[in-house]
C-alpha positions in Angstrom: -0.1 0.3 -0.2 1.4 3.5 -0.9 0.7 6.5 1.1 1.2 10.4 1.5 2.0 11.9 4.8 3.2 14.6 7.1 3.5 12.1 10.1 -0.1 13.0 10.8 -2.4 13.2 7.8 -2.2 10.0 5.5 -3.4 10.6 2.0 -3.8 6.9 -0.1 -1.7 7.1 -3.4 -2.7 5.3 -6.7 -1.2 1.9 -6.2 2.2 1.0 -8.2 1.8 -1.0 -11.4 3.2 -3.8 -10.3 2.8 -5.7 -7.0 5.7 -7.1 -4.8 6.2 -7.5 -1.4 7.5 -3.8 0.0 11.2 -4.6 0.8 11.8 -5.3 -2.6 11.1 -1.6 -3.7 13.7 1.0 -3.7 12.7 4.6 -4.1 14.7 7.8 -5.9 14.0 11.3 -6.5 14.6 12.5 -9.8 15.6 16.3 -10.6 11.9 16.7 -12.3 10.4 15.9 -8.9 9.2 12.6 -9.8 9.9 9.7 -8.2 11.4 6.9 -9.4 10.8 2.9 -8.5 12.4 -0.3 -9.1 11.0 -3.2 -9.4 10.5 -3.6 -11.9 11.0 0.1 -13.3 8.5 3.0 -12.7 7.9 6.6 -12.2 5.5 8.2 -10.0 4.5 11.8 -11.1 2.9 13.3 -8.1 -0.4 15.8 -8.4 0.2 19.5 -9.0 -0.6 19.7 -5.1 2.4 17.4 -4.4 4.7 19.3 -7.0 4.3 22.6 -4.8 7.4 23.8 -2.8 8.1 26.9 -0.7 10.2 29.7 -2.4 12.6 29.4 0.6 13.7 25.6 -0.3 14.8 26.8 -3.6 18.5 26.9 -4.6 19.8 29.9 -5.1 22.8 30.7 -7.7 24.9 33.5 -6.7 27.7 33.4 -9.5 28.9 31.7 -12.2 31.9 31.6 -13.7 30.7 32.5 -17.5 27.5 32.5 -19.0 28.7 32.0 -22.4 29.4 28.3 -22.8 30.5 25.8 -25.5 29.9 21.9 -25.6 33.6 21.2 -24.3 33.6 23.4 -22.0 34.6 21.6 -17.9 35.1 22.9 -14.6 32.9 25.5 -15.0 32.6 27.3 -11.4 29.1 28.1 -10.1 28.6 29.1 -6.7 25.2 29.9 -4.3 23.2 28.5 -1.5 20.9 25.6 -0.8 22.7 23.6 -4.0 22.1 20.5 -1.7 18.5 21.0 -0.7 16.3 20.5 2.2 16.6 16.8 2.5 18.4 13.8 1.4 15.5 12.8 -0.8 14.9 9.2 -0.5 15.7 6.4 2.2 15.3 3.0 2.8 17.4 1.8 5.5 20.4 -0.5 5.9 19.9 -2.5 2.6 19.9 1.0 0.2 20.5 4.2 0.2 19.5 6.5 -2.3 20.5 10.5 -0.9 20.6 13.1 -3.6 21.5 15.9 -1.6 24.1 17.4 -4.2 23.2 19.9 -7.0 22.5 19.1 -11.0 22.9 21.5 -13.2 20.1 21.6 -16.0 19.9 23.7 -19.3 17.1 24.2 -21.6 17.3 25.3 -24.7 15.2 28.5 -25.3 14.3 27.3 -29.0 13.7 23.6 -28.9 13.2 23.5 -25.1 14.8 20.3 -25.3 16.7 19.4 -21.6 20.2 18.6 -20.9 22.0 17.7 -17.7 25.4 18.7 -17.1 27.9 16.4 -15.0 28.7 18.4 -11.9 31.4 17.0 -9.6 33.8 18.4 -6.7 30.5 19.8 -4.3 32.2 22.2 -1.3 29.7 20.7 0.9 27.2 18.4 1.5 25.2 19.8 4.1 21.4 20.3 4.0 19.2 23.0 5.1 21.9 25.2 4.9 20.1 28.6 4.2 23.3 30.8 4.6 26.6 29.1 3.6 27.8 29.7 0.1 28.9 26.6 -1.8 30.5 25.9 -4.8 30.2 22.8 -7.5 31.8 22.5 -10.7 30.1 21.2 -14.1 30.9 20.1 -17.3 28.9 21.2 -20.3 27.0 18.2 -22.0 29.0 17.5 -25.4 25.4 16.6 -27.1 23.7 20.3 -26.1 22.5 22.1 -28.7 23.3 25.7 -29.3 21.8 29.2 -28.9 19.8 31.1 -26.1 19.1 28.9 -23.1 18.3 28.8 -19.1 20.3 27.3 -16.6 19.1 26.0 -13.1 20.6 24.2 -10.3 17.8 21.6 -9.0 18.3 19.7 -5.5 15.7 17.2 -4.8 13.5 18.1 -7.4 13.4 21.8 -6.6 15.2 24.1 -9.0 16.6 27.7 -8.9 15.6 30.6 -10.3 16.9 30.2 -14.1 20.1 32.4 -15.3 20.5 33.0 -18.9 23.1 31.4 -20.9 24.5 31.1 -24.7 25.7 27.8 -25.8 28.3 27.8 -28.9 30.3 25.0 -30.3 33.4 26.9 -29.8 34.4 28.8 -26.3 34.3 32.4 -27.1 34.5 33.8 -23.5 38.1 32.3 -21.1 39.3 31.6 -18.0 40.2 34.1 -15.5 44.1 32.9 -15.2 46.7 31.6 -17.1 46.7 28.6 -14.8 44.2 25.7 -16.9 41.6 24.2 -14.8 42.9 21.1 -14.1 42.5 18.0 -11.9 44.6 17.1 -9.1 46.6 15.1 -11.1 47.5 17.5 -13.5 49.9 20.3 -13.3 51.2 23.4 -15.5 54.7 24.2 -15.1 57.0 26.8 -17.0 59.3 26.0 -19.6 62.2 28.6 -19.4 63.2 28.3 -22.7 59.9 28.6 -24.6 57.7 31.8 -23.1 55.4 31.4 -25.8 53.6 28.0 -24.5 52.6 26.8 -21.7 53.3 23.0 -20.6 50.4 21.2 -19.1 50.9 17.5 -18.0 48.4 15.0 -16.6 48.1 11.1 -15.9 46.0 8.6 -15.2 45.8 4.9 -14.0 44.7 2.2 -16.1 40.8 1.6 -16.4 40.3 5.3 -15.4 39.5 8.7 -16.9 42.4 10.6 -18.3 41.6 14.6 -18.9 43.9 17.2 -20.2 43.1 21.1 -20.5 44.3 24.4 -21.6 42.9 27.9 -20.6 39.9 27.9 -22.8 41.4 30.7 -25.0 44.2 28.2 -25.8 44.5 24.9 -27.7 46.8 21.9 -27.5 49.4 22.7 -30.4 51.3 20.0 -29.8 51.7 16.1 -27.6 55.4 16.2 -26.1 55.2 13.1 -24.3 52.5 10.3 -24.3 53.2 6.8 -23.1 50.7 4.0 -21.6 52.5 1.3 -20.0 55.0 2.1 -17.3 56.1 5.4 -17.8 58.6 7.0 -15.2 58.5 11.1 -14.1 56.4 12.5 -11.7 53.8 15.3 -12.0 55.6 17.9 -9.9 58.2 17.3 -12.6 56.1 18.2 -15.8 58.5 17.9 -18.6 60.5 14.8 -17.2 58.5 11.9 -17.9 60.4 9.0 -19.7 59.0 5.6 -21.2 59.5 2.2 -20.1 61.8 0.4 -21.9 59.8 -2.7 -21.1 56.4 -1.4 -21.4 55.5 1.1 -23.6 52.6 1.3 -26.2 53.8 2.1 -29.4 50.6 3.5 -30.7 50.5 6.1 -27.7 51.5 9.1 -29.4 49.2 8.5 -32.3 45.9 7.9 -30.2 46.5 10.6 -27.8 47.5 13.3 -30.8 43.9 11.8 -32.5 41.9 13.1 -29.6 43.6 15.9 -28.0 45.6 18.0 -30.9 43.9 21.4 -31.4 41.2 21.0 -28.9 40.6 23.1 -25.5 40.7 19.8 -23.7 40.8 16.2 -24.3 39.7 12.9 -22.2 40.0 9.2 -22.8 39.3 6.1 -21.1 42.9 4.7 -20.4 42.6 0.8 -21.3 44.5 -1.7 -23.4 41.2 -1.3 -25.8 41.7 2.5 -26.3 45.5 2.2 -27.1 44.8 -1.4 -29.3 47.5 -3.0 -27.5 48.3 -4.6 -23.8 52.5 -3.6 -23.7 52.7 -5.5 -20.6 50.3 -8.1 -20.0 49.5 -8.6 -16.2 50.9 -5.4 -14.8 48.8 -2.3 -13.8 49.5 0.3 -16.6 49.2 4.2 -16.6 49.2 6.9 -18.9 51.6 10.0 -18.7 51.0 12.7 -21.0 52.8 16.0 -21.5 51.5 18.6 -23.9 51.8 22.6 -25.0 48.9 24.8 -25.2 49.1 27.8 -27.4 46.6 30.6 -27.4 45.8 34.0 -29.6 48.1 36.6 -28.2 46.8 39.8 -27.7 47.6 43.1 -30.1 49.3 46.6 -30.3 47.2 49.6 -32.2 49.4 52.6 -33.1 47.5 55.4 -32.1 50.2 58.0 -32.9 49.1 59.6 -35.9 47.7 63.2 -34.7 50.0 63.8 -32.5 52.6 66.5 -33.7 55.9 64.8 -32.0 54.7 61.5 -30.5 58.0 60.3 -29.2 58.0 62.8 -26.2 54.1 61.9 -25.2 54.2 60.5 -21.8 51.9 59.9 -18.6 48.5 59.4 -19.9 45.4 59.7 -17.6 42.0 59.1 -17.5 39.6 61.8 -17.0 36.4 60.6 -15.5 34.0 61.6 -18.5 36.5 58.8 -20.2 38.9 60.8 -22.3 42.6 59.9 -21.9 45.1 62.9 -21.7 48.7 62.7 -22.2 51.6 65.1 -22.0 54.2 66.5 -24.4 56.1 69.1 -23.3 54.0 71.7 -22.2 51.4 70.7 -24.5 48.0 68.6 -23.5 46.3 66.1 -26.0 42.9 64.1 -25.2 42.2 60.3 -26.9 38.6 60.8 -27.8 36.7 57.1 -28.0 34.4 56.9 -31.0 30.3 56.4 -30.4 31.0 53.0 -30.1 33.3 53.5 -27.3 36.3 52.3 -29.1 39.4 53.6 -28.2 41.2 52.2 -31.3 39.2 54.1 -33.4 39.5 57.2 -31.3 40.6 60.6 -32.3 42.8 63.4 -31.0 42.2 66.8 -30.0 44.5 69.2 -28.3 44.0 70.9 -24.9 45.1 73.9 -23.0 48.9 74.1 -22.7 50.3 74.1 -19.3 51.2 77.4 -17.7 54.0 79.0 -20.3 57.4 77.3 -19.3 56.5 74.3 -17.9 57.1 71.0 -19.2 57.7 68.2 -16.3 58.9 65.1 -17.1 58.3 62.3 -14.2 56.4 63.6 -12.3 53.5 62.8 -9.2 50.0 63.1 -10.7 46.3 61.5 -10.1 42.8 62.5 -11.2 40.6 64.0 -7.9 37.2 62.9 -6.9 36.0 65.9 -8.3 37.3 65.0 -11.6 39.9 67.8 -11.5 43.8 66.5 -12.5 46.6 67.4 -10.1 50.3 67.5 -11.5 53.2 68.0 -9.0 56.8 68.1 -9.4 59.3 66.5 -11.8 62.5 65.2 -12.1 63.0 67.6 -15.2 61.7 70.6 -16.6 64.1 71.7 -19.0 67.3 71.8 -17.0 66.3 71.2 -13.6 63.5 70.3 -10.5 60.4 70.5 -11.2 58.5 72.2 -7.9 55.2 73.4 -9.0 51.8 72.1 -8.5 49.0 72.6 -11.0 45.5 71.5 -11.5 43.7 71.1 -14.3 39.4 71.7 -14.7 38.5 69.4 -17.4 35.0 71.3 -17.5 37.0 74.8 -18.1 39.7 73.3 -20.0 41.9 75.8 -17.9 45.3 75.2 -15.8 45.6 76.8 -12.3 48.5 76.8 -9.7 48.5 75.4 -6.0 51.2 76.8 -3.8 54.0 74.9 -2.8 53.8 73.4 0.3 55.9 75.6 2.7 57.4 72.6 4.2 58.9 71.2 1.2 62.2 71.6 0.4 61.8 70.0 -3.4 59.2 67.9 -4.9 61.1 66.6 -7.9 60.1 63.1 -9.3 57.7 62.5 -6.2 55.1 59.4 -5.4 52.0 60.2 -4.8 48.6 58.4 -4.2 45.0 59.1 -3.2 43.8 58.3 -0.1 40.6 56.0 0.7 39.0 59.3 1.6 39.9 61.3 -1.5 42.8 63.0 -0.5 46.0 63.6 -2.4 49.4 62.3 -0.8 52.4 63.3 -2.4 55.8 62.2 -0.8 58.5 64.8 -0.1 61.1 62.6 -0.8 64.1 65.5 -1.5 63.3 66.6 1.9 65.3 65.1 4.8 63.9 63.5 6.3 61.1 62.4 4.0 57.5 63.2 4.7 54.2 63.6 3.3 52.0 66.5 2.2 48.4 66.3 1.9 46.2 68.9 -0.3 43.1 69.7 0.8 41.1 69.7 -2.5 38.8 72.9 -1.1 41.0 75.7 0.1 44.6 74.1 -2.0 46.4 73.9 1.3 48.9 71.3 2.2 49.0 69.5 5.4 52.4 67.9 6.5 52.4 64.1 7.3 55.8 63.7 9.5 56.1 59.5 8.2 56.8 58.6 11.8 59.0 55.5 12.1 59.9 55.3 8.5 62.9 53.3 7.5 65.6 55.4 6.2 65.6 59.3 5.5 63.7 58.7 2.1 61.2 58.0 -0.2 62.9 58.6 -4.0 62.1 55.7 -6.3 59.4 54.3 -3.8 56.0 52.9 -5.5 53.0 53.5 -3.2 50.2 51.2 -3.5 46.7 51.2 -1.7 45.8 47.9 0.3 42.0 46.6 0.9 42.1 47.7 4.5 43.2 51.2 3.9 46.7 51.4 4.4 49.2 52.0 1.9 52.4 49.1 0.9 55.5 50.3 -0.2 58.9 48.5 -1.1 61.3 51.3 -0.4 65.0 51.9 -2.2 66.1 53.0 1.1 65.8 50.0 3.3 69.2 49.5 4.5 70.1 47.1 2.2 67.3 44.5 4.0 64.4 43.0 2.0 61.5 44.7 3.6 58.6 46.3 2.9 56.3 49.0 4.8 52.7 49.8 5.7 52.0 53.4 6.2 48.6 54.0 8.2 47.2 57.3 7.3 45.4 58.1 10.4 48.3 57.6 12.6 50.8 59.0 9.9 53.3 56.0 10.9 55.0 53.4 9.1 55.6 49.6 10.4 57.7 47.0 8.7 55.4 44.8 6.9 57.9 41.7 7.1 60.6 40.2 4.9 60.0 40.2 1.3 62.3 36.9 1.3 64.3 38.1 -1.4 65.7 41.5 -2.7 63.4 43.5 -4.5 65.0 47.0 -5.4 68.6 47.3 -7.0 71.0 50.3 -7.8 68.3 52.7 -5.8 65.8 51.9 -8.2 62.4 49.8 -8.2 60.3 48.2 -10.4 55.9 48.6 -10.5 53.9 47.5 -7.2 50.3 46.6 -7.8 47.7 45.4 -5.9 45.9 42.1 -8.0 42.2 41.8 -7.9 42.4 38.6 -5.9 43.9 40.4 -2.8 47.9 39.5 -3.5 50.0 42.4 -3.7 52.8 41.6 -6.2 56.0 43.8 -6.4 58.3 43.3 -9.8 61.8 44.0 -8.7 64.9 46.0 -10.3 66.6 43.0 -9.3 64.9 40.7 -11.3 63.4 38.9 -8.2 59.5 39.0 -8.0 57.5 39.1 -4.3 53.9 38.6 -3.5 52.1 40.0 -0.2 48.6 38.2 0.4 46.4 41.1 2.1 44.6 38.5 4.1 47.2 36.4 6.1 49.5 39.3 5.7 52.7 37.2 4.7 55.4 38.1 1.8 56.3 34.8 -0.5 58.7 34.8 -3.2 57.3 34.4 -7.2 59.3 33.3 -9.6 61.9 35.3 -10.7 61.5 37.4 -14.1 62.6 35.0 -17.1 66.0 34.8 -18.6 66.4 36.1 -22.2 69.9 34.7 -23.8 71.2 33.7 -20.5 70.3 37.4 -18.9 67.8 38.1 -16.3 65.5 40.3 -16.8 64.3 43.1 -14.7 61.8 46.2 -14.4 64.1 48.8 -13.5 61.6 52.0 -13.5 59.0 50.1 -15.6 55.4 50.2 -16.1 53.1 47.5 -15.2 49.0 47.6 -15.5 46.5 44.9 -14.0 44.4 43.0 -16.8 41.1 42.0 -16.7 42.0 38.5 -15.7 44.0 40.0 -12.9 47.5 38.7 -14.1 50.1 41.7 -14.8 51.2 42.9 -18.0 54.9 44.6 -17.9 58.0 45.8 -19.6 61.5 44.3 -18.2 64.7 44.7 -19.6 68.1 42.5 -19.6 71.1 45.0 -19.4 72.5 46.5 -16.3 71.1 49.4 -15.9 67.6 50.8 -16.5 69.3 53.0 -19.6 69.2 49.3 -21.6 67.3 49.9 -24.6 65.8 46.4 -25.2 62.4 45.9 -23.7 60.3 42.6 -23.3 56.7 42.5 -22.4 55.0 39.6 -20.6 52.3 38.9 -18.8 52.4 37.0 -15.4 50.8 36.1 -11.9 53.8 35.9 -10.2 55.1 32.3 -10.8 54.1 32.0 -14.9 55.3 34.2 -17.3 54.2 34.2 -21.2 55.8 36.4 -23.6 53.6 39.4 -24.9 53.3 40.6 -28.2 56.2 43.4 -28.4 55.0 46.9 -28.7 54.9 48.6 -32.1 57.8 50.9 -31.4 61.4 50.4 -29.1 62.1 52.5 -26.2 64.0 52.2 -23.4 61.7 50.5 -20.6 61.4 53.6 -18.2 60.3 55.8 -21.2 56.8 53.9 -20.9 54.0 54.8 -19.3 50.7 52.5 -18.8 47.3 53.1 -18.1 44.2 50.9 -17.9 41.3 52.0 -20.2 37.4 51.4 -19.4 37.5 48.7 -22.3 40.1 46.5 -20.4 42.6 47.6 -23.0 45.7 48.7 -22.1 47.0 52.4 -23.5 50.7 52.8 -23.5 53.2 55.9 -24.1 55.3 56.3 -26.0 54.6 57.2 -28.7 50.9 56.3 -28.2 49.6 52.7 -28.7 46.4 50.2 -27.0 47.1 47.1 -26.2 44.0 44.8 -27.1 44.0 41.7 -24.5 43.5 38.2 -25.6 40.2 36.6 -24.8 42.1 35.0 -22.1 43.5 38.2 -20.8 39.8 39.5 -20.6 38.0 36.8 -18.3 37.7 38.4 -15.1 35.9 37.2 -12.0 32.2 37.9 -11.4 33.2 38.6 -7.6 35.4 41.6 -8.9 32.6 43.3 -10.9 31.0 46.9 -9.4 27.6 46.2 -8.1 25.1 49.1 -8.6 23.0 49.0 -5.5 21.0 52.4 -6.3 
């Protein structure tokens, strides 16, 4: 007999199609909300009343790695709440378990209404009725899925989330966020120091298991470096060092792997004698080792020097709050205006008001203030001497005005600067001994002295300043007494403190490279020594990155050179191999601090210290001189949903 109950009220349910003894039956909750039962095999479709559920019981999708998917996509991350539902679903007792407290991903094609389930895996939690914790799972797109506009839901025990819109493509058009491929635990990327163009990926699986290999979605498997089914030696941690066994190696290994993996973003195969059409050593449990190269479509540079009268001296780009880019050429100022489609590569130049007569600073402090005005202060050079003037540009009136020099400043010169969390502009008076700061009141245009209590050394010359998520400022100082240390400045207390050891020395010859906070919360410092260090802003711990690449046997270094954060969170930077910052050979790389990829060289070859970079609203990188725009590759454009601004009202 079959009943429905809440523990108090019992309602008889239509009898099953076949009459068995009760202990013979098993039940399973389907993602449709129906109940599957054996034996023999039947499905109970609930009544409309039985199908009604509370809105509070629905899974909630908080984020998804991307909404443009293709049939070959795997390991797509999706996060939210109640992914495991409110119950285990079905029960029997000691003789059978059929719990379904885990998420399924269901995609429905909007045109055909055909439904496709995507395999989910690696759930972060199996807890039920957890309405507050954000959980994650990963899914692999169904290889047979139809293309076009679709909807996606997460289903737990027959209760679906609210649908989100997705687009299904045959080939991937949107890429992962970092250079690291999405890989299983047995697949590890590595750097090949002699080839900066490609990423080497490796994988292994035992006999009778599924082998999977993947590149970043923007890249394809361009070559199989090694493949051996049998008893190969080596370890995944030493990717690229695999060796065939002299007594157990399938001669078909390379051909089979190439046939399935070449020119694919990812590939999978079941490791067996049948797959490789032979048994290289009967009776032994075999394994498959593979290493392959991933190659992607590079970013491109677009020349934007046309329309500038002497583009070789164009420097210091700044982004106005109306979307225009301004650059300085001597005392002349130009603006790049995006076209009607928002394109900067197709934009046009216009000339703005000149700086005050006789002023043509080079290497100065600058910022776009919260009111939209532009401040320029100091300058290492101005014709033949230091530049100690501070001027303000008003984009609305296209006029320049003077701001008095801080009365307590000996000189300004090539000073660092930063906008504090409260929007006030702070200037480093590094030529004043001891070093101090000056904070500008943008209303009264007066300066307030900052004493820089407890600062290491007496100077802040050549230092970079970077704002941290907690509101403090981090700096790797060149006047650190020859010690691998960095300092944190607290704006409220006007005091410095040591942030810890950077592990390796970063400055060299009293110069330092660029310092940036990445969107993943990691601060990266690119040293003029060629060393790289990373600071975790959550744990407040330093760690060493991989040194910059060797080029013709010489270590690249970022001495007085720029860098910019790409949308994917990696850093585009310039380095050189010469003995000092005057080396004229410039190399461009993308890095996360560990993996380095060569980037298409700039259109014009200048000494690294001459370049400046600016992140455009399009995610492109504007660079001077002369004037060019780097359009990132599709992989470099991919960002995390959590990094997006959120409009609240």
